[in-house]
N, C-alpha and C positions, 0 to 999 in steps of 0.2 A: 504492499500498499503507500510506502513511504516514496518507491522510484516513480511511481504512479503518479502522485500529490496529491493522495484518496486520503483528506485525514482535517480535522476543525482544528485541528493543536496539535502538534509534538512536543517533546523533550528530545534536545541535541545540543551537542555543540559542534560551533567553527573553532578548529583549529587555526592558529596565528602563525607565521613566520618570525624569527626577529625583527625581520626585511619588508612589511607589507609589499607583494607582490601579486603572481599570478591569482592565490587561491580569493582575490577579494573580485576577480572575474566570476570566476567558479559560480560562488555565491550570492555574488549582488547584480550582476550584471544586466538587462533587458535579456540579452541573446542567449542567457541559459532558461528564461521562465518558462519553456514548454517542452525540454531538453528530458525526458525523458532520463530519470537516474540524474540529475544534478543535483546539485548539491544548493539551486536559489529555493528553498525551502517556502519561503516566504511569500513566492511570484511578485520578485520587483521585477517592473518594470518601468523604471523611471526615466526619464530623458538626463534631469540631473545627475541621478546616481549614474548612470552612464558614463558623461565627459568629467566624472571625480573619478570613475574607476581609470577613465583611458590616460586622467593627468595623472594619478599616480602612479601607472603601469609601465607611462612617456617619463617622466621625471628624469630629469637632466643632472641634477646633486638633491645631495641628501637632502639640503633643507628645503628645496620643494617638495620634495615625497614627503613628507614627516607634513608639513603646509597640505599638501592633497589628504592624507589619509585623517589629518585632521576637523578640515571641514567634510570627508567621505561619513567619517564619525558622526562630527553635528548632525548630518543630515537624514543617516539613519538613525536615530535616537530619536530625532526630531517627526520622523514619518510615522513612530511605533509600528516598525519592522518586527521584533523581536522585545518580548519582557525577557530583562537580563535577572537571572537568577542563580540565588545565594553567591552571588557578590563578597567575598571578604578578602583585605588584605594583607590578608597570612596561611602560610598553611597548616593544616589540622593534623597532623604528622603524629603528634607526641609532645608530653610536657611533665617536665621534671625539674627541678629548679635547679640543677646543676648540669643541666645541657644546653648549650648554647652555641649558636650563631652568628654569625654575621650580620649586621641589618640591612644590608641589601644582596640579595644569591648576585652569584655575574647574571644566571639566564633562568635559573630554573631550581628546585628545591637544593641541588645540591650538597646533597649526604655528604659530603666527602668533606665538607669543610665546616662541621658541627665538631665543637668538646666536648669534652665533661672538663667540669672542674672538681674542687674535692669539700667545696661546700658552696654554695648560692649564692654568698656575697662576694664570691671568687669568679674571676672574669678573666 
């Protein structure tokens, strides 16, 4: 049913890369709206979204790519295509007062960067 767009609502994820790119076309571009098995689950067919996706994909500098990605994010949120679900700005993996990790992981959970202190006050 998912591949046929036969649903009223679904719970899914849209994984992103570190540098937004071609996945934005697959998820949001109108050319994917009626492609069976595509990931344009919301059925988006919006010329503004299409233009921003193209701008993001063809950005000549990192700053232009970031600007296009932020603009795309604003439009997608404004149009309410999805309901952000369970967002928290931390990982729910483990808790122990002596378990520590860097304040900002490099790219992901990065468990290999964690360490144990002998007591909670030691870092």
